[in-house]
Each structure stands twice: as C-alpha cells, then as structure tokens.
Residue, then its C-alpha position, 0 to 999 in steps of 0.5 A: m105053476a111055472k112062469f115059462d115053458p122050458d121046452i119053448v125056451r129051448e126051442f127058441y135058443a136052438n133056432a136062434w141062429p144066423t140065417k146068412e153068414g155074417v148077418q146078425d139075424m135077431r129072430s128065432w123060429v118057434r112053433g112055426q113062426w118067426i119070433p123077433f128079438d131085436a131092440d125094436a121088438l123088445s122095446q115094443f114088448l117092454r113098452d120102453p120109453l126110450v126112442l132113438e133116431e136111426g143110428q142114434e145111441c143112448e148116453f150109456s152106449q156113447r160113453r161105453n164106445r168112447a176111448d175115454g169112456f168111463d172113469d173107474e175111480a168115479i165108478a168105485q167112489l159111487l158104487c163102493i162103500p167108503g174105503q173099498d174099491f174094485a178087485r184087481t188082477v195081479a197086474g192091477r187092472r180093475v175087474q169087478i166089485m165084490r158084493t161085500n164092497m158095494t153100497t146097499l143101492t149098488q147091491i139092489w141094482m146089481t140084483l135087479l140087473l143080474s136077475n132080470v135085465l142081463p141074467n147071470d148064474h151068480n150075483s156075488d160080484l159085479p164085473l166092470s162092464k156091468c159096474q159101468l151100467v149101474y154107474a150110468i143108471l145111478t148118474w141118470m144117463s139114458v140106457h137103451v135097455a131093449q138093445l142091451i137085452a137083444d144083444a145079450i140074447y144074441l150072444f147067449a144064443g150063439m154060445p156053445p153049450t157047456k157040459h154038465p160035470l156028471d152027465p155029459d149028455k146034459s148042458n150045464r148052462a141055465l136058460g137065459f131070459p126064460g120068461 
C-alpha cells in the first residue's frame, strides 16, 4: 500500500506558485482548497516544540547567517573519522564529506536528514550546508526544522522540471516531500 498519492503530490507542486510577483507565498491549491506549507503550518503539523518570537531565529539560522558562521575545521573534527576531512575543489575549498569519511553517528544523521527532513536523490555525501546542520544538531543548537522544511518545499516547487534522459515527456526529478 502506497504511503502517499502521487497525483495529489504532483497537484500540490504544480499549484505551489507565488500568487503575486515578489511575494513568497507558501501555500498550494489542492483539491479545491489552499494548503499552507509555511513554518507555522508545518510546526503545527509536526508538533514542533520550538517556539520563536516574531523575527527571532533559531541558533542554527543565527550562526548560518553570520559572516563568521561555522568553523569548517570544527565541523570536520566532529563529523569525520580521525584523519579524514572534507572533499575539496581544485582551489582547496571544502565542499562535502563523503560517506566513507564520516563517523557512524554522522552517517545516521545524514540518512535521517536526507530521507525525511531535506530529501535528496542520493546520500553518498553530505554537502557543506548540510554538514553545518548535522554539526548544529550534534552540538545541541536549536534548529527550526519546520522552517527548514518550508524553505525546501518552496525551493523545490519553484525549480524547473528536469527531463528524463529516455522519455522527454517525463520529468527525471523525484517527488520532494511526498508524504
């Protein structure tokens, strides 16, 4: 038995568009009614215990938005097995941690996050931005999960479809947040 109805999920994403130019409208028209997917609606659905005042950010968002935000060296020490580090670009910039270089705890959190919180079509590596999230969780920073999910749905809904390599009439993208 399917855990979700793919037709309803497709309708949700097909109709999750901004209703006014420049307005981040986080709702979709599904089966004749508006379905909100903003952080407040998702917090209520998830029964998220994090309560923030108007304009307040969780510790993770505060840190992420600061110029000196996260220390990549500290992230590598916590998330990687001893002697391992981020994969780097040719210019030496840290970009991701490969699964084989992660501690077991990091691999567990990566799988949970990439399967349930911020879906991804693969989980063989953890990009820097998601390394920062795992680091925040493991160092007990507050994280507004509902806001992360709302932002991810909004971005996913606005992405142009990718074409299937064999059938150009089909999309090659998996359904984000199908449940």
